[in-house]
C-alpha positions as CSV (number, residue, x, y, z in Angstrom):
1,M,0.0,0.0,0.0
2,T,1.2,3.5,-0.9
3,I,0.2,6.5,1.3
4,E,-0.8,9.7,-0.4
5,P,1.8,12.5,0.1
6,Q,-0.7,14.9,1.5
7,L,-1.9,12.4,4.1
8,L,1.8,11.6,5.0
9,E,2.4,15.3,5.5
10,S,-0.6,15.6,7.7
11,F,0.5,12.7,10.0
12,T,4.1,14.2,10.1
13,A,2.7,17.6,11.1
14,I,1.0,15.9,14.1
15,V,3.7,13.6,15.4
16,G,6.9,14.8,13.7
17,S,9.0,13.2,11.0
18,D,10.4,10.6,13.3
19,G,6.9,9.5,14.3
20,V,5.8,8.0,11.0
21,L,7.0,4.9,9.3
22,T,6.0,3.8,5.8
23,G,7.0,1.2,3.2
24,A,9.7,-1.3,4.3
25,D,10.2,0.4,7.6
26,A,6.6,-0.3,8.5
27,V,6.6,-3.9,7.6
28,P,7.8,-5.4,11.0
29,Y,4.8,-3.7,12.7
30,G,2.4,-5.6,10.5
31,K,3.6,-9.0,11.7
32,D,2.2,-10.6,14.9
33,W,4.3,-12.2,17.6
34,R,3.6,-15.7,16.5
35,G,4.4,-15.1,12.9
36,R,0.9,-16.2,11.8
37,Y,-0.3,-12.8,10.4
38,A,1.6,-10.4,8.2
39,N,-0.3,-7.6,6.5
40,E,0.4,-4.1,5.3
41,A,-0.6,-0.8,6.6
42,L,-0.5,2.6,4.9
43,A,1.7,3.8,7.8
44,V,2.7,3.3,11.4
45,V,2.2,6.4,13.5
46,F,3.8,7.0,16.9
47,P,1.9,9.7,18.9
48,A,3.7,11.0,22.0
49,D,0.7,12.1,24.0
50,T,-3.1,11.8,24.1
51,Q,-3.7,15.0,22.2
52,Q,-1.6,13.6,19.3
53,V,-3.6,10.3,19.4
54,S,-6.8,12.3,19.2
55,A,-5.5,14.4,16.2
56,V,-4.4,11.2,14.4
57,V,-7.7,9.5,15.0
58,K,-9.6,12.6,13.8
59,L,-7.5,12.7,10.6
60,C,-8.1,9.0,9.9
61,A,-11.8,9.3,10.6
62,G,-12.1,12.3,8.3
63,N,-10.4,10.3,5.5
64,K,-12.3,7.0,6.2
65,I,-9.1,5.2,7.1
66,S,-9.3,2.3,9.5
67,I,-7.2,2.3,12.6
68,V,-5.3,-0.5,14.2
69,P,-4.2,0.3,17.8
70,Q,-1.0,-1.4,18.8
71,G,1.0,-1.7,21.9
72,G,3.9,-4.2,22.3
73,N,2.3,-6.4,19.6
74,T,2.6,-9.6,21.6
75,S,-1.0,-10.6,20.8
76,L,-1.4,-14.3,20.0
77,C,-4.7,-13.9,18.1
78,G,-3.7,-11.2,15.5
79,G,-5.6,-8.5,17.3
80,S,-2.9,-5.8,17.0
81,V,-2.0,-6.1,13.3
82,P,-3.8,-5.1,10.1
83,L,-6.5,-7.2,8.4
84,A,-5.6,-8.8,5.1
85,G,-6.9,-7.2,2.0
86,P,-7.1,-3.8,0.3
87,L,-8.7,-2.0,3.2
88,P,-6.6,1.2,3.9
89,Q,-5.4,0.9,7.5
90,V,-3.0,2.9,9.7
91,I,-1.3,1.4,12.8
92,I,-1.3,3.7,15.8
93,N,1.5,2.5,18.0
94,L,1.5,3.8,21.5
95,S,5.1,2.9,22.5
96,R,6.2,6.5,22.8
97,M,3.5,7.1,25.5
98,N,5.5,5.4,28.2
99,R,5.3,7.8,31.2
100,I,4.3,6.9,34.7
101,R,2.3,10.0,35.6
102,N,1.8,9.4,39.3
103,V,2.3,6.8,42.0
104,D,0.1,7.4,45.0
105,A,1.3,5.1,47.7
106,T,-1.3,6.2,50.2
107,N,-4.2,5.6,47.8
108,Y,-2.5,2.4,46.5
109,T,-2.8,3.6,42.9
110,M,-0.6,4.6,40.0
111,T,-1.5,6.5,36.8
112,V,0.3,5.3,33.7
113,E,0.3,5.8,30.0
114,A,-0.7,3.0,27.6
115,G,2.8,2.5,26.1
116,C,4.5,1.6,29.4
117,K,6.2,-1.8,29.3
118,L,4.6,-4.0,31.9
119,A,8.1,-4.7,33.4
120,S,8.5,-1.0,34.2
121,L,5.2,-1.1,36.1
122,Y,6.7,-3.6,38.5
123,D,9.7,-1.4,39.3
124,A,8.0,1.9,39.9
125,P,5.6,0.9,42.8
126,E,8.4,-1.3,44.3
127,Q,10.2,2.0,45.1
128,A,7.2,3.0,47.2
129,D,7.0,-0.5,48.8
130,R,3.9,-1.4,46.7
131,L,3.1,-4.2,44.3
132,F,1.4,-4.2,40.8
133,P,0.5,-7.9,40.5
134,L,-0.3,-8.4,36.8
135,G,1.9,-11.5,36.4
136,L,2.8,-11.8,32.7
137,T,6.4,-12.3,33.6
138,A,7.3,-14.2,30.4
139,I,6.6,-11.3,28.1
140,A,6.6,-8.4,30.6
141,P,9.7,-6.8,29.0
142,H,7.8,-6.7,25.6
143,C,4.1,-6.2,26.2
144,E,2.6,-2.8,27.1
145,I,-0.1,-2.0,29.6
146,G,-2.5,-0.6,27.0
147,G,-2.5,-3.9,25.2
148,N,-2.8,-5.8,28.5
149,L,-5.9,-3.9,29.3
150,S,-7.4,-4.2,25.8
151,T,-7.2,-8.0,26.0
152,N,-8.0,-8.2,29.7
153,A,-4.8,-10.1,30.3
154,G,-4.6,-12.6,33.1
155,G,-1.3,-14.3,34.1
156,I,-0.1,-16.3,37.1
157,N,-1.5,-14.1,39.9
158,V,-5.2,-14.1,38.8
159,L,-6.0,-16.5,41.6
160,R,-5.4,-13.8,44.2
161,Y,-5.6,-10.4,42.4
162,G,-7.9,-11.1,39.4
163,T,-7.4,-10.3,35.7
164,A,-6.4,-6.9,34.3
165,R,-10.1,-5.8,34.5
166,N,-9.9,-6.1,38.3
167,L,-6.8,-4.0,38.5
168,V,-8.2,-0.8,36.9
169,L,-9.9,2.1,38.6
170,G,-10.0,4.6,35.7
171,L,-9.2,5.0,32.1
172,E,-8.4,7.7,29.5
173,V,-9.7,6.7,26.1
174,V,-9.6,8.3,22.6
175,L,-12.9,7.5,20.9
176,P,-13.3,6.5,17.2
177,D,-14.2,10.1,16.3
178,G,-11.2,11.5,18.1
179,R,-12.9,12.8,21.2
180,I,-11.1,12.2,24.5
181,W,-12.9,10.6,27.4
182,N,-11.1,11.4,30.6
183,G,-12.2,8.8,33.1
184,L,-8.9,8.8,35.1
185,R,-10.6,8.5,38.5
186,S,-8.9,6.8,41.4
187,L,-12.0,6.0,43.4
188,R,-12.9,2.6,44.8
189,K,-16.6,3.6,44.9
190,D,-18.3,5.6,42.2
191,N,-22.0,4.7,41.7
192,T,-22.9,7.5,39.2
193,G,-24.2,5.4,36.3
194,Y,-22.7,2.9,33.9
195,D,-19.2,1.8,34.5
196,L,-17.9,3.0,31.1
197,K,-14.3,1.9,31.6
198,Q,-15.4,-1.8,31.5
199,L,-16.5,-1.3,27.9
200,F,-13.0,-0.7,26.8
201,I,-11.2,-3.3,28.9
202,G,-11.1,-6.5,26.8
203,A,-12.5,-4.8,23.7
204,E,-9.2,-5.2,21.9
205,G,-9.2,-1.6,20.5
206,T,-12.5,-2.0,18.7
207,L,-14.3,0.7,20.6
208,G,-11.5,3.2,21.3
209,I,-7.9,3.6,22.1
210,I,-6.8,3.3,25.8
211,T,-4.2,6.0,26.3
212,A,-3.8,6.0,30.1
213,A,-5.1,4.1,33.2
214,V,-5.3,4.4,36.9
215,L,-4.2,1.0,38.3
216,K,-4.6,-0.6,41.7
217,L,-1.5,-1.3,43.8
218,F,-1.2,-3.7,46.7
219,P,1.1,-4.2,49.7
220,R,4.4,-5.9,48.9
221,P,4.7,-9.4,50.4
222,K,7.3,-9.7,53.1
223,S,7.4,-13.5,53.1
224,V,7.2,-16.0,50.3
225,A,7.2,-19.8,50.0
226,T,7.2,-21.7,46.8
227,A,6.6,-25.4,46.1
228,C,7.2,-27.6,43.1
229,I,5.0,-30.6,43.3
230,A,4.8,-33.8,41.2
231,V,1.2,-35.0,41.0
232,R,-0.3,-38.2,39.6
233,D,-2.7,-36.5,37.2
234,P,-4.6,-33.2,36.7
235,A,-7.5,-34.5,38.8
236,V,-5.1,-34.6,41.8
237,A,-4.0,-31.0,41.0
238,V,-7.6,-29.8,41.1
239,E,-8.2,-31.4,44.5
240,L,-4.9,-30.1,45.8
241,L,-5.8,-26.6,44.9
242,A,-9.0,-26.8,46.9
243,H,-7.1,-28.3,49.8
244,L,-4.5,-25.6,49.8
245,R,-7.1,-22.9,49.6
246,A,-8.9,-24.4,52.6
247,N,-5.6,-24.6,54.6
248,C,-3.7,-21.5,53.4
249,G,-6.5,-19.1,52.4
250,D,-5.6,-16.0,50.4
251,T,-1.9,-16.4,50.9
252,I,-2.0,-18.5,47.7
253,D,-1.2,-16.2,44.8
254,A,-0.3,-18.7,42.1
255,F,-1.0,-22.3,41.2
256,E,0.3,-23.3,37.8
257,F,0.4,-26.8,36.3
258,I,2.7,-28.1,33.6
259,S,2.6,-31.3,31.5
260,R,5.5,-33.5,30.5
261,S,5.4,-32.4,26.9
262,C,5.9,-28.8,28.0
263,L,8.9,-29.7,30.1
264,D,10.5,-31.6,27.2
265,L,10.1,-28.6,24.9
266,V,11.7,-26.3,27.5
267,F,14.6,-28.6,28.1
268,K,15.1,-28.9,24.3
269,H,15.1,-25.1,23.5
270,I,15.8,-23.1,26.7
271,P,19.4,-23.2,27.9
272,D,20.2,-23.8,31.6
273,S,16.8,-25.5,32.3
274,S,16.6,-28.9,34.0
275,E,14.3,-31.4,35.6
276,P,12.9,-30.1,38.9
277,F,13.2,-33.6,40.4
278,A,15.6,-36.5,40.1
279,T,12.8,-38.6,38.6
280,R,10.8,-37.7,35.5
281,H,7.1,-36.9,36.2
282,E,4.2,-36.5,33.8
283,W,2.6,-33.6,35.7
284,I,4.0,-31.0,38.0
285,V,2.5,-28.0,39.9
286,I,4.2,-24.8,41.0
287,T,2.4,-22.9,43.7
288,R,3.4,-19.9,45.8
289,L,2.3,-18.5,49.1
290,A,2.9,-14.8,49.9
291,D,2.0,-12.6,52.8
292,V,2.7,-9.1,54.1
293,L,3.5,-10.5,57.5
294,P,7.2,-11.4,57.9
295,A,6.4,-14.8,59.5
296,P,7.8,-17.7,57.4
297,L,5.3,-19.6,55.2
298,D,7.3,-22.7,54.3
299,A,6.1,-24.7,57.4
300,A,2.5,-24.0,56.7
301,L,2.9,-25.0,53.1
302,R,4.7,-28.2,54.0
303,Y,2.0,-29.1,56.5
304,A,-0.7,-28.5,53.9
305,L,1.1,-30.7,51.3
306,N,1.8,-33.5,53.8
307,S,-1.8,-33.5,55.0
308,F,-3.2,-33.8,51.5
309,G,-3.2,-37.6,51.2
310,D,-2.9,-39.7,48.1
311,G,-1.9,-38.3,44.7
312,I,1.2,-36.2,45.4
313,V,4.2,-38.2,44.2
314,E,6.9,-35.9,45.6
315,F,7.4,-32.2,46.4
316,E,10.0,-29.6,47.5
317,V,9.4,-26.3,49.3
318,T,11.7,-23.3,49.3
319,T,11.9,-19.8,50.6
320,N,15.0,-19.1,48.5
321,K,14.3,-16.8,45.6
322,D,16.9,-18.3,43.3
323,D,15.6,-21.8,43.9
324,A,12.1,-20.7,43.2
325,E,13.1,-18.9,40.1
326,R,14.6,-22.1,38.6
327,W,11.1,-23.7,38.9
328,W,9.3,-20.6,37.6
329,K,11.7,-20.5,34.6
330,L,10.2,-23.8,33.5
331,R,6.7,-22.2,33.4
332,K,7.7,-18.8,32.0
333,N,9.5,-20.3,29.0
334,I,6.9,-22.7,27.7
335,A,5.6,-20.2,25.2
336,E,9.1,-19.3,23.9
337,A,10.0,-23.0,23.7
338,Q,6.9,-23.7,21.6
339,K,7.7,-20.8,19.3
340,R,11.2,-22.1,18.7
341,E,9.7,-25.6,18.0
342,G,7.4,-24.2,15.4
343,L,3.7,-23.4,14.9
344,S,1.0,-25.2,16.9
345,I,-2.8,-25.0,17.0
346,K,-3.3,-23.0,20.1
347,H,-6.2,-22.8,22.5
348,D,-6.7,-20.5,25.4
349,I,-9.8,-21.9,27.0
350,S,-11.3,-21.7,30.5
351,V,-13.7,-24.0,32.3
352,P,-14.8,-24.1,36.0
353,I,-11.9,-25.1,38.1
354,S,-13.7,-28.3,39.2
355,R,-13.8,-29.4,35.5
356,V,-10.2,-28.7,34.4
357,A,-9.2,-32.4,34.7
358,E,-12.3,-33.4,32.9
359,F,-11.5,-31.1,30.0
360,I,-8.0,-32.3,29.7
361,E,-9.0,-35.9,29.7
362,Q,-11.8,-35.5,27.2
363,A,-10.0,-33.2,24.8
364,S,-6.8,-35.3,24.9
365,D,-8.7,-38.6,24.3
366,S,-10.7,-37.1,21.4
367,L,-7.6,-35.5,19.7
368,R,-5.6,-38.7,19.9
369,K,-8.3,-40.7,18.4
370,A,-8.9,-38.2,15.6
371,Y,-5.2,-37.4,14.9
372,P,-2.9,-40.3,15.9
373,G,0.5,-39.1,16.9
374,V,-0.6,-35.7,17.9
375,R,1.5,-33.9,20.5
376,I,-0.6,-32.1,23.2
377,V,1.0,-29.3,25.2
378,A,-1.2,-28.5,28.2
379,F,-0.3,-26.0,30.9
380,G,-1.6,-22.9,32.6
381,H,-3.4,-21.3,35.3
382,M,-5.1,-24.1,37.2
383,G,-6.0,-21.5,39.9
384,D,-8.6,-19.8,37.6
385,G,-9.5,-22.7,35.2
386,N,-7.5,-21.2,32.3
387,I,-5.8,-23.9,30.3
388,H,-3.4,-23.2,27.4
389,Y,-4.0,-26.3,25.3
390,N,-2.0,-26.6,22.1
391,A,-1.7,-29.3,19.5
392,S,1.0,-30.1,17.0
393,M,2.9,-33.0,15.3
394,P,6.5,-33.7,16.5
395,D,7.7,-34.0,12.9
396,A,8.1,-30.5,11.2
397,A,7.0,-31.5,7.8
398,Q,4.0,-33.5,9.1
399,N,3.2,-30.6,11.4
400,K,3.0,-28.1,8.5
401,A,0.4,-30.3,6.8
402,F,-1.4,-31.0,10.1
403,I,-1.9,-27.2,10.7
404,E,-2.8,-26.4,7.2
405,Q,-5.4,-29.2,6.8
406,Q,-6.7,-29.9,10.3
407,E,-6.7,-26.6,12.2
408,T,-10.5,-26.0,11.8
409,G,-11.3,-29.6,12.9
410,V,-9.0,-29.4,15.9
411,H,-10.5,-26.1,17.0
412,H,-14.0,-27.4,16.7
413,L,-13.2,-30.5,18.8
414,V,-11.5,-28.6,21.6
415,Y,-14.1,-25.7,21.6
416,E,-17.0,-28.1,21.7
417,I,-15.7,-29.9,24.7
418,A,-15.0,-26.6,26.5
419,A,-18.5,-25.4,25.7
420,K,-20.0,-28.6,26.9
421,L,-18.2,-28.1,30.2
422,E,-19.6,-24.6,30.5
423,G,-16.3,-23.0,29.5
424,S,-15.0,-20.2,27.2
425,I,-13.0,-20.4,24.0
426,A,-11.0,-17.2,25.0
427,A,-9.8,-16.8,28.5
428,E,-7.0,-14.2,28.5
429,H,-5.7,-13.8,24.9
430,G,-8.8,-12.3,23.4
431,L,-10.4,-13.1,20.1
432,G,-8.5,-10.9,17.6
433,Q,-9.0,-12.1,14.1
434,L,-8.2,-15.7,15.0
435,K,-11.4,-16.4,16.8
436,R,-13.7,-13.7,15.4
437,E,-15.9,-16.2,13.5
438,E,-15.6,-19.0,16.1
439,V,-17.1,-16.9,18.8
440,T,-20.4,-16.6,16.9
441,H,-21.0,-20.3,17.5
442,Y,-20.6,-19.9,21.3
443,K,-22.4,-16.6,22.0
444,S,-26.1,-16.4,22.1
445,E,-27.9,-14.3,19.5
446,L,-28.8,-11.8,22.2
447,E,-25.2,-11.5,23.3
448,L,-24.0,-10.9,19.8
449,E,-26.8,-8.4,19.2
450,L,-25.8,-6.4,22.3
451,M,-22.1,-6.5,21.3
452,R,-22.9,-5.2,17.8
453,S,-25.1,-2.5,19.2
454,I,-22.3,-1.2,21.4
455,K,-19.9,-1.3,18.5
456,N,-22.3,0.5,16.2
457,T,-23.0,3.2,18.8
458,L,-19.3,4.0,19.5
459,D,-17.9,3.3,16.1
460,P,-20.7,3.6,13.5
461,H,-18.3,3.7,10.6
462,G,-16.5,0.5,11.7
463,L,-13.1,2.2,11.5
464,M,-11.6,1.0,14.8
465,N,-9.6,-2.2,14.5
466,P,-11.8,-3.7,11.8
467,G,-12.2,-7.5,11.5
468,K,-11.4,-8.1,15.2
469,V,-13.7,-9.5,17.9
470,I,-16.9,-8.9,16.1
């Protein structure tokens, strides 16, 4: 696509000559993190503040040019890259808007711009002895908070702190016509009508562009204990979580499970990674207790594990940060190991926690019967019922054909089982363009009608991130 000189001049006048990329320079921004989607945009524009975002959006709206909001571009569903085809689209990348405007330690909040790297949002509150708990540690150096909020990201700490949606008190949003809604309120209670911020969280940039947010902070833990546990099967892990919650309460802030196929890929592709136990196990769990009280937690964790009963094969408990990090490295690097191995058919489903084991058993049995030799990589956030459930073939050539020919069938099989167990086909990665059509089979007509009505009201010309979500 070639941008008209007059339009290029207009963008440059708003953001400066160093704030616009076109042609070959823009190509990398049209590719998604997985390498699945690669499409062209007229330009990539980098506004430095909210007023510039507003001006760029107004220019695009006036010229009937579609807008693709983009943060760190770590989306796994193609939500932050252009749609294929001749539709003229401009990427608005918010990476230059990376200021932390305020940390209010007394109110336990911080106000940040959308382009802030998530990793930087861990450091700033730490200096005030506060915690921002959105636990996407594997991609924290790359993803940006605007994208995290737009996809309602989850992560390893959802069990205790909730998803991104639960961590937001206020938003600033540029609407599809360029108007700025300033909802940067730091109130815990505000019952003055509809909670408008919730419309934009999880909307993947289809209703407006999040430019800033007021985020909740929490006390920093003073004591931490971590356990790596080998369990007989996922059913044991489900029961173990319930047991730990009954015995350790809200001190549990993470409960992640990992299958053998995940571990094998990590050992193959990630240097300095190794088995957590002397014996190979098919399933392991990593869990963590944390508390603001300085009293040690390891004894309570050991007691809870020892009192569980049958199903735990072996376990280790540590309060040493380096030892714990070696275990967490296994969990954090699964996505990177899969990426290095090659493409897979990915699923980000959720079911009620009590039905996680049921889902894994049914989906795995069905996939193996339908596709002999399939490799199933199952891992994720047992604590909130969110399973990353991915399928591929071990042989690269066979896998290419498998994905090209069987992806639709694999999706259908997995999604049908998740739906039968009262689950969701998109837990924390969003819909993007990957699941836009699929979701129509799992939402009621009324739900779809309401979603379309909201979209048509805020974005009547359909210019904001077209072809995504709905």
